[in-house]
Backbone as numpy.savetxt, mean C-alpha at the origin, in Angstrom:
# Nx Ny Nz CAx CAy CAz Cx Cy Cz
18.02 -6.01 23.70 18.01 -5.02 22.70 19.72 -4.95 21.86
19.68 -4.67 20.49 21.18 -4.92 20.14 22.06 -3.71 20.33
21.76 -2.70 20.62 22.61 -1.84 20.86 23.25 -1.38 22.17
22.80 -1.96 22.85 23.55 -1.74 24.35 22.92 -0.48 25.14
22.20 0.40 24.59 21.94 1.89 25.32 20.33 2.25 25.04
20.18 2.63 25.84 18.57 3.21 25.76 17.88 3.66 24.91
18.63 4.93 24.26 18.25 5.48 22.96 18.38 4.62 21.92
19.38 3.70 21.73 19.54 2.89 20.55 18.25 1.82 20.82
18.12 1.09 21.80 16.97 0.37 22.00 15.84 0.82 21.78
15.32 2.01 21.94 14.23 2.68 21.79 13.96 2.53 20.05
14.88 3.32 19.52 14.92 3.22 18.16 14.65 2.12 17.69
15.45 0.93 18.26 15.31 -0.43 17.55 13.80 -1.01 17.74
13.09 -0.68 18.75 11.50 -0.86 19.16 10.69 -0.44 18.31
11.20 0.70 17.97 10.20 1.54 16.78 10.53 1.17 15.46
11.46 1.07 15.32 11.71 0.28 13.75 11.96 -0.95 13.42
11.62 -1.92 14.31 11.60 -3.17 14.22 13.13 -3.73 13.85
14.07 -3.18 14.60 15.36 -3.35 14.39 15.91 -4.64 15.37
16.89 -4.95 15.44 17.72 -6.41 16.02 17.32 -6.25 17.44
16.87 -7.53 17.85 16.96 -7.84 19.21 17.33 -9.11 19.65
17.16 -9.50 21.00 18.11 -10.84 21.19 17.80 -11.76 20.53
18.68 -12.68 20.00 18.22 -13.77 19.09 18.36 -13.52 17.55
18.63 -12.38 17.13 18.23 -12.07 15.81 19.70 -11.54 15.22
19.58 -11.70 13.87 21.00 -11.36 13.21 20.68 -9.91 12.84
22.00 -9.07 12.77 21.87 -7.55 12.00 21.33 -7.56 10.78
21.71 -8.47 10.00 20.85 -8.74 8.62 19.35 -9.06 8.70
18.97 -9.78 9.25 17.54 -10.12 9.55 16.86 -9.63 10.77
16.33 -8.38 10.87 15.66 -8.04 12.27 14.45 -8.92 12.42
14.32 -8.97 13.90 13.03 -9.61 14.30 11.66 -8.43 14.18
10.87 -8.69 13.55 9.84 -7.69 13.42 9.32 -7.24 14.71
9.13 -6.27 15.12 8.33 -5.99 16.47 6.96 -6.16 16.42
6.14 -6.29 17.28 4.68 -6.63 17.57 3.99 -5.72 16.59
3.89 -4.64 16.48 3.15 -3.95 15.38 3.55 -4.45 13.73
4.63 -4.49 13.90 5.28 -4.77 12.55 4.75 -6.27 12.13
4.65 -7.19 12.77 3.85 -8.54 12.96 2.34 -8.40 12.51
1.98 -7.87 13.38 0.57 -7.15 13.09 -0.16 -6.77 11.73
1.06 -5.95 11.19 0.68 -5.13 9.83 0.87 -6.05 8.90
2.12 -7.08 9.02 1.94 -8.00 7.90 0.91 -8.85 7.93
0.71 -9.45 8.85 -0.60 -10.51 9.10 -1.89 -9.85 8.50
-2.28 -8.49 8.66 -3.37 -7.82 8.14 -3.30 -7.32 6.67
-1.94 -7.10 6.56 -1.82 -6.79 4.99 -1.71 -8.01 4.07
-1.24 -9.15 4.79 -1.46 -10.46 3.89 -2.99 -10.68 3.73
-3.52 -10.57 4.69 -5.19 -11.02 4.77 -5.86 -10.02 3.77
-5.22 -8.79 3.75 -5.79 -7.73 2.61 -5.65 -8.11 1.33
-4.68 -9.02 0.96 -4.63 -9.68 -0.39 -5.86 -10.46 -0.81
-6.33 -11.10 0.18 -7.52 -12.12 -0.27 -8.52 -11.54 -1.22
-9.04 -10.36 -0.92 -10.08 -9.72 -1.50 -9.42 -9.58 -3.08
-8.26 -9.23 -3.22 -7.61 -8.92 -4.46 -7.42 -10.50 -5.47
-7.02 -11.50 -4.66 -6.98 -12.73 -5.29 -8.45 -13.31 -5.70
-9.25 -13.31 -4.86 -10.67 -13.58 -4.90 -11.27 -12.86 -6.05
-10.91 -11.63 -6.23 -11.47 -10.89 -7.48 -11.09 -11.12 -8.65
-9.76 -11.27 -8.43 -8.94 -11.93 -9.80 -9.58 -13.36 -10.04
-9.77 -14.30 -9.33 -10.02 -15.48 -9.69 -11.92 -15.60 -10.19
-12.50 -14.84 -9.51 -13.74 -14.68 -9.80 -14.10 -14.08 -11.19
-13.19 -13.12 -11.55 -13.04 -12.48 -12.92 -12.78 -13.36 -13.86
-11.82 -14.26 -13.79 -11.51 -15.27 -14.55 -12.46 -16.63 -14.80
-13.10 -16.82 -13.48 -14.13 -18.18 -13.44 -15.27 -17.86 -13.68
-15.86 -16.66 -13.22 -17.19 -16.65 -13.03 -18.01 -16.24 -14.35
-19.23 -16.54 -14.32 -20.07 -15.97 -15.49 -20.27 -14.71 -15.62
-20.44 -14.05 -14.43 -20.35 -12.55 -14.55 -18.89 -11.92 -14.14
-18.24 -12.01 -15.22 -16.81 -11.32 -15.03 -16.75 -9.69 -14.77
-17.91 -9.34 -15.26 -18.04 -7.55 -15.49 -18.23 -7.16 -14.09
-19.13 -8.03 -13.16 -19.18 -7.76 -11.98 -18.49 -8.12 -10.87
-17.49 -9.29 -11.18 -16.24 -9.45 -10.08 -15.13 -8.47 -10.74
-15.03 -8.14 -12.04 -14.00 -6.83 -11.94 -14.35 -5.70 -11.39
-15.82 -5.29 -11.22 -16.12 -4.34 -10.71 -15.86 -4.22 -9.35
-16.17 -5.25 -8.82 -15.99 -5.63 -7.13 -14.11 -5.26 -7.22
-13.45 -6.03 -8.07 -11.92 -5.86 -7.65 -11.34 -4.52 -7.83
-12.08 -3.90 -8.79 -11.68 -2.55 -9.20 -12.14 -1.83 -7.82
-13.51 -1.91 -7.52 -13.65 -1.11 -6.18 -12.78 -1.36 -4.84
-12.56 -2.47 -4.69 -11.33 -2.80 -3.50 -9.87 -2.15 -3.84
-9.74 -2.25 -5.01 -8.48 -1.41 -5.28 -8.72 -0.32 -4.69
-9.34 0.55 -5.47 -9.75 2.12 -5.18 -9.62 2.30 -3.35
-10.40 1.32 -2.85 -10.74 1.39 -1.57 -9.06 1.41 -0.62
-8.14 0.33 -1.30 -6.97 0.39 -0.82 -5.97 1.47 -1.01
-6.35 2.07 -2.39 -5.55 3.35 -2.70 -5.94 4.39 -1.67
-6.97 4.51 -1.43 -7.17 5.51 -0.30 -6.87 5.35 1.09
-6.60 4.03 1.58 -6.04 3.66 2.79 -4.60 3.68 2.89
-4.14 3.76 1.41 -2.48 4.00 1.75 -2.24 5.54 1.63
-2.89 6.47 0.88 -2.90 7.63 0.85 -3.19 8.24 2.37
-4.18 7.57 3.20 -4.45 7.71 4.66 -3.13 7.69 5.52
-2.14 6.80 5.03 -0.74 6.63 5.78 -0.16 7.75 5.90
0.05 8.50 4.61 0.82 9.85 4.43 -0.19 10.98 5.15
-1.45 10.89 5.26 -2.12 11.95 6.06 -2.11 11.80 7.38
-1.70 10.66 8.28 -1.47 10.31 9.21 -0.20 10.81 9.42
0.89 10.36 8.60 2.36 10.86 8.84 2.39 12.55 9.02
1.48 13.05 8.06 1.43 14.56 8.32 0.94 15.05 9.59
0.09 14.27 9.77 -0.65 14.95 11.28 0.41 14.65 12.45
1.20 13.65 12.18 2.00 13.29 13.34 3.46 14.16 13.15
3.69 15.04 11.81 4.70 15.85 12.16 4.83 16.71 12.92
6.09 17.22 13.41 6.29 18.14 14.38 6.21 19.43 13.77
5.95 20.56 14.72 5.99 22.15 14.13 7.11 22.37 13.37
8.23 21.84 13.47 9.31 22.18 12.61 9.55 21.60 11.27
8.42 20.92 10.73 8.49 20.17 9.40 7.31 20.43 9.00
6.68 21.56 8.64 5.58 22.24 8.27 5.70 21.82 6.54
6.79 22.18 6.00 7.18 21.81 4.51 6.60 20.43 4.58
7.40 19.61 4.92 7.20 18.06 4.77 5.78 17.69 5.01
5.05 17.82 6.20 3.56 17.94 6.28 2.96 18.43 5.19
3.18 19.47 4.80 2.05 19.83 3.74 2.07 19.44 2.36
3.24 18.58 2.17 3.58 17.98 0.89 2.87 16.54 1.22
3.00 16.01 2.46 2.37 14.76 2.53 0.71 15.09 2.73
0.32 16.08 3.27 -1.25 16.21 3.02 -1.65 16.48 1.52
-1.11 17.21 0.64 -1.20 17.15 -0.66 -1.39 15.90 -1.31
-0.32 15.22 -1.23 -0.16 13.97 -1.65 -1.09 12.92 -1.19
-1.30 12.98 -0.06 -2.29 11.94 0.47 -3.41 11.72 0.21
-4.01 12.79 -0.76 -5.59 12.71 -1.38 -5.30 12.23 -2.65
-3.92 12.20 -3.49 -4.20 11.89 -4.73 -4.61 10.25 -5.20
-4.13 9.16 -3.84 -4.73 8.00 -4.10 -6.11 7.63 -4.33
-6.84 8.66 -3.31 -8.30 8.43 -3.10 -8.76 9.17 -4.50
-8.23 10.20 -5.06 -9.26 10.79 -6.28 -8.85 9.95 -7.38
-7.48 9.28 -7.39 -7.31 8.45 -8.91 -8.21 7.08 -8.37
-8.37 6.38 -7.17 -8.72 5.32 -7.36 -10.73 5.75 -7.51
-10.63 7.04 -7.29 -12.55 7.21 -7.47 -12.45 7.23 -9.13
-11.56 8.11 -9.66 -11.59 8.38 -11.15 -11.60 6.83 -11.71
-10.60 5.97 -11.12 -10.85 4.62 -12.04 -12.19 4.01 -11.80
-12.73 4.10 -10.63 -14.27 3.84 -10.68 -15.34 4.23 -11.67
-14.91 5.40 -12.35 -16.15 6.12 -12.84 -15.69 6.14 -14.55
-14.38 5.34 -14.72 -14.17 5.05 -16.29 -14.49 3.88 -16.65
-14.64 3.47 -18.07 -14.69 2.19 -18.34 -13.61 1.14 -17.66
-14.12 -0.17 -17.74 -13.24 -0.82 -16.78 -11.79 -1.04 -17.30
-11.72 -1.18 -18.62 -10.23 -1.67 -18.73 -9.12 -0.21 -18.64
-9.96 0.93 -18.98 -9.19 2.19 -18.37 -9.02 2.47 -16.86
-10.05 2.00 -16.26 -9.99 2.10 -14.76 -8.80 1.37 -14.15
-8.93 -0.33 -14.80 -7.76 -1.05 -14.21 -6.36 -0.33 -14.52
-6.60 0.29 -15.83 -5.04 1.18 -16.15 -4.49 2.22 -15.11
-5.75 2.91 -14.58 -5.27 3.89 -13.89 -4.92 3.43 -12.53
-5.95 2.37 -11.82 -5.36 1.73 -10.75 -4.27 1.32 -10.52
-3.72 0.54 -11.56 -2.86 0.04 -11.80 -1.34 0.96 -11.67
-1.49 1.95 -12.41 -0.57 3.18 -12.37 -0.54 3.81 -11.08
-1.74 3.77 -10.65 -1.59 4.57 -9.03 -0.98 4.03 -7.94
-1.27 2.52 -8.01 -0.42 1.89 -6.86 1.23 1.75 -7.30
1.43 1.43 -8.76 2.87 1.41 -8.90 3.36 2.86 -8.84
2.89 3.94 -9.14 3.36 5.21 -8.79 3.88 5.60 -7.33
2.59 5.23 -6.31 2.82 5.76 -5.04 3.82 4.61 -4.18
3.95 3.48 -4.94 5.23 2.69 -4.33 6.53 3.15 -4.59
6.44 3.95 -5.88 7.84 4.31 -6.22 8.05 5.75 -5.43
7.07 6.24 -5.03 7.05 7.64 -4.32 7.63 7.08 -3.06
7.37 6.17 -2.37 7.64 5.51 -1.52 8.70 5.11 -0.98
9.19 4.29 -1.69 10.61 3.49 -2.09 11.87 4.09 -2.63
11.38 5.07 -3.43 12.63 5.68 -3.94 12.39 7.26 -3.90
10.90 8.00 -3.62 11.20 9.37 -3.78 10.84 10.08 -2.58
9.91 11.19 -2.56 9.82 12.07 -1.40 9.03 11.80 -0.23
8.25 10.50 -0.71 7.37 9.93 0.57 8.13 9.00 1.60
9.48 8.42 1.19 10.26 7.50 2.20 10.59 8.08 3.23
10.89 9.26 3.25 11.02 9.66 4.70 10.23 9.20 5.62
10.49 8.90 6.96 9.75 8.86 7.98 9.15 7.36 7.80
9.33 6.29 6.61 8.60 5.46 6.69 9.43 4.27 7.25
9.16 3.33 8.20 10.24 2.24 8.48 10.62 1.25 7.43
11.72 0.56 7.64 12.13 -0.38 6.72 11.07 -1.41 6.47
10.34 -1.94 7.58 9.74 -3.12 7.45 8.33 -2.52 6.60
7.98 -1.47 6.95 6.86 -0.94 6.16 7.05 -1.05 4.72
8.15 -0.73 4.23 8.52 -0.63 2.93 8.52 -1.76 2.23
9.24 -2.78 2.89 9.32 -3.82 2.54 8.08 -4.72 2.19
6.93 -4.50 3.55 5.79 -4.90 3.33 5.00 -4.56 2.18
5.00 -2.99 2.15 4.43 -2.37 0.81 4.62 -2.85 -0.59
6.26 -3.35 -0.69 6.33 -3.81 -1.68 5.78 -5.13 -2.08
6.19 -5.96 -1.11 5.24 -7.26 -1.38 3.71 -6.97 -1.76
2.96 -6.50 -0.65 1.67 -6.48 -0.79 1.17 -5.50 -2.16
2.11 -4.45 -2.65 1.84 -3.87 -3.88 1.75 -4.62 -5.17
2.91 -5.48 -5.16 2.98 -6.63 -6.12 2.04 -7.45 -6.24
1.38 -8.19 -5.11 0.24 -8.82 -5.09 -0.97 -8.32 -5.67
-1.35 -6.89 -5.20 -2.30 -6.31 -5.73 -2.18 -5.97 -7.25
-1.18 -5.76 -7.69 -0.80 -5.62 -9.20 -1.13 -6.73 -9.79
-0.53 -7.77 -9.48 -0.88 -9.10 -10.21 -2.13 -9.49 -10.30
-2.98 -9.41 -9.26 -4.32 -9.62 -8.97 -5.06 -8.49 -10.20
-4.63 -7.39 -10.31 -5.27 -6.23 -11.01 -5.14 -6.60 -12.61
-3.74 -7.16 -12.81 -3.66 -7.76 -14.33 -4.40 -8.95 -14.45
-4.38 -9.90 -13.63 -5.14 -10.97 -14.08 -6.44 -10.65 -14.19
-7.33 -9.67 -13.42 -8.53 -9.38 -13.52 -8.91 -8.55 -14.57
-8.10 -7.50 -15.04 -8.40 -6.61 -15.98 -9.10 -7.35 -17.30
-9.97 -6.46 -17.80 -10.86 -7.14 -18.75 -9.62 -6.57 -20.05
-9.63 -7.65 -21.15 -9.25 -7.06 -22.05 -9.75 -6.66 -23.63
-9.22 -5.49 -23.74 -10.21 -4.84 -24.94 -10.56 -3.60 -24.02
-11.68 -3.03 -24.56 -12.55 -2.03 -24.00 -13.18 -2.39 -22.95
-13.91 -3.28 -22.50 -14.27 -3.59 -21.29 -15.32 -2.76 -20.66
-16.30 -2.06 -21.19 -17.46 -1.44 -20.91 -17.48 -0.74 -19.60
-18.59 -0.10 -19.00 -18.37 0.79 -17.82 -18.13 -0.24 -16.66
-17.51 0.51 -15.66 -17.54 0.15 -14.39 -18.45 0.03 -13.80
């Protein structure tokens, strides 16, 4: 490990920091980070498929409904990350834990609301929810406690989701979800 001491080595293992053979500017991801990256990339497949089907199928409304539903599911998943971090907070960090608990349910609620709206409005809400959560994680109060590799992964995955939602979104009113 890069630091030469036990405490620094443990920190690097947790955060995906430098290891033997890597450079300080380009850390070698640890096993969980590599697995999360692979699973996250695989999680883009339904986004890409939904967007493609919305463009290419005769039943675009059904493809859009499936794409929006998957987006709502993923929003719930992203909120659960912060629920888990709140659960893992120590007893001295109750204010941050309470904020994370409160914020963690918002993505699920926004995803659910997006499903109840006409498709064009639902896509707009889901898109805004993805963008706002990413901003809160990378620039705002939710950044604390998130490893750098997770934030880099979230940026790429969120951009992929946003592109798919933009491609699959109905133009105009878009009928009910």
